[in-house]
N, C-alpha and C positions, 0 to 999 in steps of 0.2 A: 464169302469172297475174300476176306483177309482176317486172319486169326489175331488174337491178342498177342501172340508171340511177335508178330511183326511190329507192333507198337513198342514192345520191349527192346527189340533190336535198335529202333531209332533212339529210344530214351536212354538205353544203357551205353551208348556210344560216346558218352562224355559230353552230351549236348545239354545246354541249359534248358530248363523247363519253359514252356511258353508263358507269355504275360498272363497275369490273373485275368480271369474272364469277368466281363461286365454284363449285367443283365440289360436286356433291351426288349422292346415290344415285339410282337409276332411279325409285323411287317418288316421291321429291320432284320430280324433273324432270317426270314425268307429271302430277302434281298442278298444277305450275306451268303446263304447257301448257294444261290444262283451264281454269285460272284466266285464262289469256290469251284464251280464247274468250269472255270476258265473259258468263257464263252468265245473268246477270240480263237482259241485252238479248236474248240468244238465246231465253230463256223467253218474253219479251213478244212477240217476233216470231212464235214458234211459236203462242202463244195467239191472236194476231190471225189467223193462217192458219186455226187451228181454228174460230174464229168464222165466218170466211168459208165454210168448208166446211159447218158445221152449218146456217147460214142458207140456203145454196143447197140443201143436201140435203133440207131441209124441203119443197122444192117437188117432190121426187121420191119414188118408192116405195123404201123401204129394202130392200137386198139385200146378199148377201155380197160381191159385186163393189163395191158402194158403200163397204162397210166396209173392204175392201182398199185402195181408192183413198184413203180418208181416212187410213189408217194410213201408207201410202206418203208421202202429201202432208205429213203432220206430221213424220215421220222425216227426209224429204229437206229440208224447210224448216229443221229444227233443225240438221242437219249443215252445210248450206250457210251458214246464218247464223253458226254457230260458226266455220266456216272463214274467212269474211269478216272476222269480228272479230279472229281471230288474225293474219291478214295486216295488218289495220289497226294492231294492236299492234306488229307488227314494223316497219312503216313509221314509227311515231311513237315508237319506243323512246327515241331520244335527247332529244326534246322532253319526253316524259313524265318524264325524269330531272330536268328543271328545274322541274317543278311540284310543289308540296307535296302535292296531293291524288292525284297519280299516281306519284310517285317510288318508292312501295313496290310497284308492279306487278312481275310476274316478270322482265321483261326489264331495266328500268332498275335493279332491285335485284340483278341478276346471278344470279337463282335458276334460270335456264334459258338455254340458248344461243339466239342469234337464228335459227340454222338450224333448230333443233328446232321453233320456233314457226312459222317461215315454211313449211316443208315440211309440217307438220301441217295448217296452214291451207289450203295448196293442195290437199292430199289430201282434206280434209273438203269443200271446195267442189266438187271433181270428183265425189266420192262422192255428195254431196247432190243436185247437179244431174243426175247420171246416174240416180240412183234415181227422181227425179221424172219421168223419161221413161216410167216404168211407168205413171204416172197420166195420161200424155198429153204431147204436145209443148208445149202452152201453159203448164202449171205449170213445166216445166223451163226454158222460155225466160224466163218472168217471174223465176224464181229466179236465173238467169244475169244478168239485167238488174239485179237487186238487188245481186249481187256486184260487177259491173263498175261500176255507178254509185257504190257505196259506196267501193271501194278505188281506183278509177281517176279518179273525178270529185270526190266529196266530200272525201276525205282530203287530196289535194293542194291543193284550193281553200281549205282551213282556214287556210293560211299566206299566202293571196294576196287573199282578198276576203271581206268580211263577208256576201256573198250565200251563203256556204257553208251557212248554216242552211236556206235555202230549197232548195238542191240536195240537202242531206242528208235533207230530208223526203220525197224521192221514194223512195229504197230503203226508208225506214221505212214508207211508205204502201202499197207494193206487195204485201206478204205476204198480205193478205186475198184478193187475186186468185189467188194460188196455190191457196188452199183452195176458192174458188168454182169455178175452172176444173176442178179435180180432181173436184169433186162433180158437175159438169155434163158430164162425158164427156172433158174434157181437150183438146178441140178449140179452135182460136183463136176460133171464134164465141162461145164461152162468156165471153170477156173483155168482151163488150158487155152482159152481164146486169146489170140495175140494182143488184142487191144488192152485187156486187163493186165497181162504180163508186161506190156510196153509201159503202161501207166505206173505199174508197181516199180519198174526199173527207174523211170524218171523221178518218182517221189523218193525212192531210196537214195539215189545218188545226189539229188538236190539237197536233201537234209544235211548231208555231212559237211560241206563247206559252210552252210548256213549256221548250224549249231556250233561248229568250231569257231566261227566268228563271234558268236555270242559268248562262248567260253573264254575266248581271248579278251573280249571287252570287259567281262565281269570276273576275271580270274581271281582277284583279291576277294570278291564277295563269295565266290564258290569255295575258296579256301576257308573263309570264316565259317561257312556253313558245314564244312567237313566233307565236301564233295571232291571226288578224285576225277577231275577233268584233265584232258590231255595237256593244256598249258601248265597245270600244277606239277607235272612230272617232266616238263620241257621248258625250263625257265627262260631260255634265250629265244624260244619260239621257232627254232629252225624246223623241227619235226612237225609242229602244228601248221606252219605256213606251207611246208612241203605237202602235207596231207591235203590241205585245202586246195592247193594248186593242182594236185593229181586228180582229185575228184571233180574239180571244176572242168578240167579238160575231158574227163570221162563223161560228164554231163552232155557234152555236144553229141557224140554218137548215140547216147541213151535217148536224148530227146528226139532223135530221128526215127526211132523204132516204129512209132505209129504210121509214119509215111511209108516205111519199108514193108510192113506187114499188112497195111490196109490202104493201098493206094487208091482204091475205089471210094474211100471215105475222106482221106486226107490227101490233098493234091500238091500244088506247087507253092502256094503262099506259105503254108505252115513250115515246110522245111527251110525256106529262105529265112523266115523270121527266127527259127530255131538255131540256125547256123550263125547268123549275125549276132543275135543277142548272146548266144552261148560263147562265142569268141570274145565278145566285149567283157563278159563276166569273167572269163578265164584270164584275160589280160589284167583285170583288176586284182586277181588272186596272185598272178606272177609279180605284179608290183608290190604287193604285200610281202611276198616271200623275199624280195630284194631289200625292202626297207625295214620290215617288221615294226612299223609304226602303228600306234593306236588309231590314228586318223585314217590310215589305209584299211585297217580292219573294219572300221565303221563304214567305209565305202563299200566293202565287200558285203557287209550285212545288209545295207540298204539296197544294194544291187540285187541280192538274192530275193529280197522282198518284192522287187519290181519284176524280176525275171520270171518266176513261176506263174504269177497271175497272167502275164502277157502271153506265155506259152499256152496256157489253158484256154484263154479267151480266143486266141487265134485258132487253135485246134478245133474247138467247138464251133466257132463262127464259120470256119471254112467247111467243116463237116455238115452243118445245117444248110449252109448256102448251096453246096453241091447237091444235097438231098432234094432241096426245093426246086432247083433249076434243072435237074436231070430226070 
């Protein structure tokens, strides 16, 4: 999954070594490994895969085989996402030790050994991708693409280029395709289905203002860790705020794609919610671009957290309701 050379890249970049490891019991170590899997992110990834599965499944007749495909897709997605996060934590353990918001993580704080996290992550990735082959080759390949792009492209790029945010949005946007392809038989032809592509577009665009807001709020921390985020090369914040504003406006048409391509599944309610909430979110970003205040960046961050779940809940809710009532 990741060679020793990757560890040397991290440690040779002038970063202090992690804090000395402390020995703990097996239970504590297991809990620390689970924490290294970043369960919040794993949960979000699994939820977006579930949304993709449900929306695509609404175009098919329900059956036990479909239910099995959904169960396998979600479990495989969760395992592979958890594994990728653990490998990411292993790669960034030294840099995390230099950042206030991450120095308490299991590896920099010495609550678990690097080997335990690395090999647990590799095993989870292999198990998740392997399990997804039960749902079909397409879900497994997409999951593998998520893992590789996250740990082998996005993670190393974070210390080299501010474009890492755009590259990192790719593995974050792919999980809905795991769900849609599993629901549509698992073949590669399923990857061209409009609902999967629409959800990919929503997730890709949504991540950009969301993570740029995080980079803005924690720019000093990221600099201490040696990460090259956009605010690092944009001290006055004009470019960062402009990019956030641009992508927030792009999110409005992107969020309407499911209604455009699948009007039989998504009807009137979802487009109205998508337009109203999208415009409110875009206005928050415009205000940040005008003021460039930390408080307004925080508003954008929390607005993004509220915006995406609302979109997905309304989309699935309306799709299921229309399926039951028609």
